[in-house]
C-alpha positions as CSV (number, residue, x, y, z in Angstrom):
1,M,182.5,0.6,213.8
2,S,179.4,1.2,211.6
3,D,176.0,-0.4,211.6
4,T,174.7,1.7,208.7
5,R,171.4,0.3,207.4
6,H,170.7,0.4,203.7
7,S,167.6,0.7,201.5
8,A,166.8,-1.7,198.7
9,D,168.8,0.4,196.3
10,G,171.9,0.2,198.5
11,S,171.8,3.8,199.7
12,P,171.9,4.5,203.5
13,R,168.5,4.5,205.1
14,A,167.3,7.8,206.7
15,A,165.9,8.0,210.2
16,L,162.8,10.0,209.0
17,R,162.3,8.3,205.6
18,G,158.7,8.3,204.6
19,I,157.9,11.4,206.6
20,R,156.6,14.3,204.5
21,V,156.9,17.9,205.9
22,L,155.1,20.9,204.4
23,D,157.3,23.9,205.3
24,L,155.5,27.2,205.3
25,T,158.3,29.0,207.2
26,Q,160.9,31.5,206.4
27,V,164.0,33.4,207.7
28,M,165.6,31.3,210.5
29,S,163.6,29.5,213.3
30,G,161.4,27.5,211.0
31,P,163.9,26.8,208.3
32,F,166.4,25.6,210.9
33,C,163.8,23.2,212.3
34,T,162.9,21.8,208.8
35,M,166.6,21.6,207.8
36,V,167.2,19.3,210.8
37,L,164.2,17.2,209.8
38,A,165.4,17.1,206.2
39,D,168.9,16.2,207.2
40,L,167.4,13.2,209.1
41,G,165.7,12.1,205.8
42,A,162.2,13.8,205.9
43,D,160.9,14.9,202.5
44,V,160.6,18.6,203.2
45,I,158.6,20.6,200.7
46,K,159.2,24.3,201.1
47,I,156.1,26.1,200.1
48,E,157.0,29.7,198.9
49,N,155.3,32.7,197.4
50,P,156.1,32.1,193.7
51,E,157.1,35.8,193.2
52,K,159.2,36.5,196.3
53,G,159.9,33.3,198.1
54,D,161.6,33.1,201.5
55,Q,162.6,36.6,202.7
56,T,166.2,35.4,203.2
57,R,166.6,34.6,199.5
58,A,167.2,38.3,198.7
59,S,167.1,40.5,201.8
60,W,169.4,38.8,204.4
61,G,173.1,38.6,204.4
62,Y,175.4,38.4,201.3
63,S,174.7,37.1,197.8
64,V,177.8,35.9,196.0
65,I,176.8,34.9,192.4
66,G,173.1,34.4,192.0
67,D,170.1,36.1,193.8
68,D,169.9,33.7,196.7
69,S,171.8,34.9,199.8
70,R,174.2,32.8,201.7
71,A,171.9,33.1,204.6
72,F,169.2,31.2,202.6
73,L,171.8,28.7,201.4
74,S,172.9,27.9,204.9
75,L,169.4,26.8,206.1
76,N,167.6,25.2,203.2
77,R,169.5,22.1,202.0
78,N,167.8,18.8,201.4
79,K,164.4,20.6,200.6
80,R,162.2,20.9,197.6
81,S,160.6,24.2,196.7
82,V,157.1,24.5,195.5
83,G,155.7,27.9,194.5
84,L,152.1,28.4,195.6
85,D,150.1,31.6,196.0
86,L,148.0,30.7,199.1
87,K,145.8,33.8,198.6
88,D,144.7,32.3,195.3
89,A,142.0,29.5,195.0
90,A,144.2,27.3,192.8
91,G,147.1,27.7,195.1
92,L,145.0,26.9,198.1
93,D,143.6,23.8,196.4
94,A,147.1,22.6,195.6
95,F,148.2,23.2,199.2
96,F,145.3,21.0,200.5
97,A,146.2,18.3,198.0
98,L,149.6,18.3,199.5
99,V,148.2,18.2,203.0
100,R,146.5,14.9,202.2
101,T,149.9,13.3,201.5
102,A,151.7,15.0,204.4
103,D,152.7,14.1,208.0
104,V,153.7,17.5,209.3
105,V,152.9,21.1,208.5
106,I,155.0,23.8,210.1
107,E,154.4,27.6,209.9
108,N,155.9,30.7,211.5
109,F,153.4,33.3,210.5
110,R,152.3,35.9,213.1
111,P,149.4,34.5,215.1
112,G,146.2,34.8,213.3
113,V,147.6,34.9,209.8
114,A,147.3,31.1,209.1
115,A,143.6,31.3,210.1
116,R,143.0,34.3,207.8
117,L,144.6,32.3,205.0
118,G,142.4,29.3,205.8
119,I,145.4,27.0,206.5
120,D,145.3,26.9,210.3
121,Y,145.3,23.7,212.2
122,A,141.5,23.2,212.3
123,S,141.3,23.6,208.5
124,V,144.3,21.3,207.9
125,R,143.1,18.7,210.4
126,A,139.7,18.6,208.7
127,V,141.5,17.3,205.6
128,N,144.0,15.1,207.3
129,P,143.4,14.0,210.9
130,R,146.8,12.4,211.2
131,I,148.6,15.7,210.5
132,I,151.1,17.1,213.0
133,Y,150.8,20.9,212.8
134,A,153.5,23.0,214.4
135,S,153.6,26.8,214.9
136,I,156.6,29.0,215.7
137,S,155.9,32.6,216.6
138,G,157.7,35.4,218.3
139,F,155.8,35.3,221.6
140,G,153.3,32.4,221.4
141,Q,149.7,32.1,220.0
142,T,148.2,33.6,223.2
143,G,149.1,36.2,225.8
144,P,149.5,40.0,225.8
145,Y,152.6,39.9,223.6
146,S,151.3,37.5,221.0
147,Q,151.1,40.2,218.3
148,F,154.5,41.6,218.9
149,P,157.0,41.2,216.0
150,G,158.9,37.9,216.2
151,Y,162.5,38.9,216.1
152,D,165.4,37.3,217.9
153,L,166.7,40.6,219.1
154,I,163.4,41.6,220.7
155,A,162.9,38.2,222.3
156,Q,166.4,38.4,223.8
157,A,165.7,41.8,225.2
158,M,162.3,40.9,226.7
159,T,163.3,37.6,228.3
160,G,166.2,39.1,230.3
161,V,168.9,37.6,228.1
162,M,170.4,40.9,227.1
163,S,170.4,42.0,230.8
164,V,173.0,39.4,231.6
165,M,175.2,39.7,228.5
166,G,178.5,41.6,228.4
167,E,180.3,43.2,231.3
168,E,178.7,44.8,234.3
169,G,178.1,48.5,233.8
170,G,178.3,48.1,230.0
171,A,175.7,48.8,227.3
172,P,173.0,46.2,226.7
173,M,174.4,43.4,224.5
174,K,172.7,40.5,222.7
175,S,174.1,37.1,222.2
176,A,175.8,37.1,218.8
177,I,174.4,33.6,218.2
178,P,170.6,34.1,217.7
179,I,169.6,31.8,220.6
180,A,165.9,32.7,220.5
181,D,165.6,31.9,216.8
182,L,167.7,28.7,216.9
183,G,166.3,27.6,220.2
184,A,162.7,27.9,218.9
185,G,163.7,25.8,215.9
186,M,165.3,23.1,218.1
187,F,162.4,23.0,220.5
188,C,160.0,22.7,217.6
189,T,162.0,19.9,216.1
190,I,161.9,18.0,219.4
191,G,158.1,18.6,219.7
192,I,157.5,17.3,216.1
193,L,159.6,14.1,216.7
194,G,157.7,13.5,220.0
195,A,154.4,14.0,218.1
196,V,155.4,11.6,215.4
197,I,156.2,8.9,218.0
198,A,152.9,9.6,219.8
199,R,150.9,9.3,216.6
200,G,152.4,5.9,216.1
201,D,150.6,4.8,219.3
202,E,147.4,6.7,218.9
203,G,146.9,7.1,215.2
204,E,146.1,10.8,215.4
205,G,148.1,13.9,214.9
206,Q,148.2,17.0,217.1
207,Y,148.9,20.7,217.3
208,L,152.1,22.0,218.9
209,E,153.6,25.4,219.2
210,T,156.6,27.2,220.6
211,S,158.0,30.7,220.4
212,L,161.2,32.7,220.4
213,F,160.3,34.3,223.7
214,E,159.7,31.0,225.5
215,S,162.7,29.3,224.0
216,A,165.1,32.0,225.1
217,L,163.5,32.1,228.5
218,A,163.7,28.3,228.8
219,M,167.4,28.4,228.2
220,S,167.9,30.9,231.1
221,V,168.4,28.0,233.6
222,W,171.2,29.4,235.7
223,E,169.8,33.0,235.6
224,S,166.4,32.0,236.8
225,T,168.0,29.9,239.5
226,E,170.0,32.8,240.8
227,Y,167.0,35.1,240.9
228,W,164.9,32.6,242.8
229,S,167.8,31.9,245.2
230,T,168.7,35.5,246.0
231,G,165.7,37.5,245.1
232,E,167.9,39.8,243.0
233,P,168.1,40.0,239.2
234,P,171.3,38.5,237.8
235,K,174.0,40.9,236.5
236,P,176.3,40.6,233.5
237,L,179.4,38.6,234.3
238,G,181.3,38.8,231.1
239,S,182.7,35.3,230.4
240,A,182.3,34.1,234.0
241,N,179.9,31.5,235.2
242,R,177.1,32.1,237.8
243,M,177.5,28.8,239.6
244,S,181.3,28.2,239.9
245,A,184.6,30.0,239.8
246,P,187.1,30.1,238.2
247,Y,185.1,29.3,235.0
248,Q,185.9,32.1,232.5
249,A,188.3,33.7,230.1
250,L,191.5,34.9,231.5
251,R,194.4,37.0,230.0
252,T,197.8,35.5,229.2
253,S,201.0,37.0,227.9
254,D,199.6,37.0,224.3
255,G,195.9,36.8,224.5
256,Y,193.2,34.9,226.4
257,L,192.4,31.3,227.4
258,T,189.4,29.7,229.1
259,I,189.7,27.7,232.3
260,G,186.9,25.5,233.8
261,A,188.0,24.6,237.3
262,N,184.5,24.1,238.5
263,N,185.0,21.8,241.5
264,E,187.4,21.5,244.4
265,K,189.6,18.8,242.7
266,L,190.0,20.9,239.6
267,W,190.6,24.1,241.7
268,R,193.5,22.4,243.5
269,L,194.9,21.0,240.2
270,L,194.8,24.5,238.7
271,C,196.7,26.0,241.7
272,G,199.3,23.2,241.4
273,A,199.8,23.8,237.7
274,L,200.2,27.6,238.3
275,A,202.5,27.0,241.3
276,A,200.0,28.9,243.4
277,D,199.5,26.9,246.5
278,D,199.0,30.1,248.4
279,L,195.7,30.5,246.6
280,V,194.5,27.2,248.1
281,A,195.2,28.5,251.6
282,D,193.7,32.0,250.9
283,P,190.4,32.3,252.9
284,R,188.9,34.4,250.1
285,F,189.0,31.3,247.8
286,E,188.6,28.4,250.3
287,D,185.4,27.1,248.7
288,N,183.2,27.7,245.7
289,N,181.0,30.1,247.5
290,R,183.9,32.3,248.6
291,R,185.4,32.1,245.1
292,L,182.1,33.3,243.6
293,D,181.9,36.1,246.2
294,N,185.4,37.2,245.3
295,R,185.4,36.4,241.6
296,E,187.0,39.6,240.5
297,E,189.9,39.3,243.0
298,L,190.4,35.7,242.0
299,A,190.7,36.7,238.3
300,V,193.3,39.3,239.2
301,E,195.3,36.7,241.1
302,L,195.1,34.1,238.3
303,E,195.9,36.6,235.5
304,R,199.0,37.8,237.5
305,R,200.3,34.2,237.3
306,L,199.2,33.5,233.7
307,A,201.0,36.7,232.4
308,G,204.3,34.8,232.3
309,R,203.4,32.4,229.4
310,T,201.5,32.3,226.1
311,T,198.0,31.0,225.7
312,D,199.2,27.9,223.8
313,D,201.8,27.1,226.5
314,W,199.3,27.4,229.3
315,V,196.6,25.3,227.5
316,D,199.2,22.5,226.9
317,M,200.3,22.7,230.6
318,L,196.8,22.8,232.0
319,L,195.5,20.0,230.0
320,A,198.5,17.9,230.9
321,A,197.7,18.6,234.6
322,G,194.1,17.6,234.1
323,V,192.6,21.1,234.2
324,P,189.9,21.9,231.5
325,A,191.3,24.7,229.4
326,G,191.1,26.0,225.8
327,P,192.2,28.9,223.7
328,I,189.8,31.5,222.3
329,R,189.7,31.3,218.5
330,D,188.0,33.2,215.7
331,Y,186.0,31.6,213.0
332,R,188.8,31.5,210.5
333,Q,190.9,29.5,212.9
334,V,187.9,27.2,213.6
335,L,186.6,26.7,210.1
336,A,189.7,26.8,208.1
337,E,192.4,25.5,210.4
338,D,191.1,23.4,213.2
339,P,192.0,19.7,212.8
340,H,189.2,18.6,215.2
341,V,186.5,20.4,213.1
342,S,187.9,18.4,210.1
343,A,188.1,15.1,212.0
344,R,184.5,15.5,213.2
345,E,183.3,16.4,209.6
346,M,181.6,19.6,210.8
347,V,182.1,21.4,207.5
348,T,180.3,20.0,204.4
349,S,179.4,21.3,201.0
350,F,177.0,21.0,198.2
351,D,177.1,21.7,194.4
352,H,174.6,24.4,193.8
353,P,173.5,24.9,190.2
354,I,174.2,28.7,190.3
355,E,176.6,29.2,193.2
356,G,178.8,26.1,192.5
357,L,180.5,24.3,195.4
358,T,179.3,26.0,198.6
359,K,180.5,25.3,202.1
360,V,178.1,25.1,205.0
361,L,178.2,23.8,208.5
362,A,177.3,20.1,208.8
363,S,174.9,18.5,211.2
364,P,176.3,17.7,214.6
365,L,174.1,14.6,214.8
366,K,176.0,11.3,214.3
367,L,173.6,8.4,213.9
368,S,175.4,5.1,213.3
369,G,172.6,3.3,211.6
370,T,170.7,6.0,209.8
371,P,173.4,8.7,209.1
372,V,172.5,12.3,208.4
373,Q,173.2,13.2,204.8
374,V,173.4,16.3,202.6
375,R,171.5,14.9,199.6
376,T,170.6,18.0,197.6
377,P,171.5,21.7,197.6
378,P,169.0,24.4,198.6
379,P,166.3,24.6,195.9
380,L,165.8,27.4,193.5
381,L,162.5,29.2,194.0
382,G,159.7,27.0,192.7
383,Q,162.2,24.5,191.3
384,H,160.1,21.4,192.2
385,T,156.6,22.7,191.7
386,D,155.7,20.6,188.8
387,E,157.6,17.5,190.2
388,V,155.8,17.6,193.5
389,L,152.3,18.3,192.2
390,D,152.7,15.5,189.7
391,E,153.6,13.2,192.6
392,V,150.5,14.3,194.5
393,R,148.2,13.7,191.5
394,A,149.7,10.3,191.1
395,L,149.2,9.5,194.8
396,M,145.6,10.8,194.8
397,H,144.6,8.7,191.8
398,G,146.6,5.6,192.7
399,P,145.3,2.3,193.9
400,G,143.7,2.4,197.4
401,V,143.3,6.2,197.5
402,A,139.9,7.3,198.8
């Protein structure tokens, strides 16, 4: 059932229609944030150095046909690119002309750089008091680490994330998914949306900031709980869970599956499906605390029983028995073969003027009335400079403009 709302021209209305975002960010955390806003319908104007542009255009990941990398293409759809040299007086004037028409400015310079350029919150607010100004940095605008380089790897290392990844006794390992970068982008998006709502009540904008360090630390919910509960730093557990067992990957006859029997009912259902009533009676596993204490022995007992069938056979049997379970798949199986990914429309594409039809991940947000849309491909460097600046001149000289 759909309740999609439409604009006067018949196109689906966007949740953030009428919100203009000036995007001074590059690489991942900021572009991810502004892509979410753009997917929701904001007019995101990506302000780039006219000579080099976003670092990821050329220096991150693979390029296929043109100069822009697939890393850049994956994070910059639905945006317009304006080439401005912010160290030049004319470029700075053009930027502040855009500020007068904007709702949000977001930057991810190292702390202090925006002020040196004369585009910090105080300078921008003096031109537009309604502006919402967001900063993403590696470690925050203050504190002893504020000038450290803002890299996901470094943030994962310094927040403790890498200390709990991998197997106990193994080498330090980072999360393959850049959780500090993406987490900072998501938290910043939430902050911006909250500030937009608050401005509707109060009529004024505000400043907000987050960092890769704080975002990664904020996601360490179970790990911090374990430390405060036991006084000991958490250790790596592989695929296991800190709060319940069995909740991990386990070996079968032809690979691995995951099992999430994280309460007493599911534990008993699992034992029934495995014909392992003896495990229910085993004092080592009589409750969750004991199963956590004896997690490794439990895994051995479960894998001994799982060795008799294939992953697919066990997943079918366990799901039929009401036990949460799933196979471990690679990205080819997920993106090219998985019927659920297709049904949920999690792969989309755009027609790029140089790259042609390009596949990317779709937004996971499903809004019934104001659906997320991929309207335009990632922009070429400076593609919309004249278009956007002409719009600004028209707005500034239009009726009712002070």
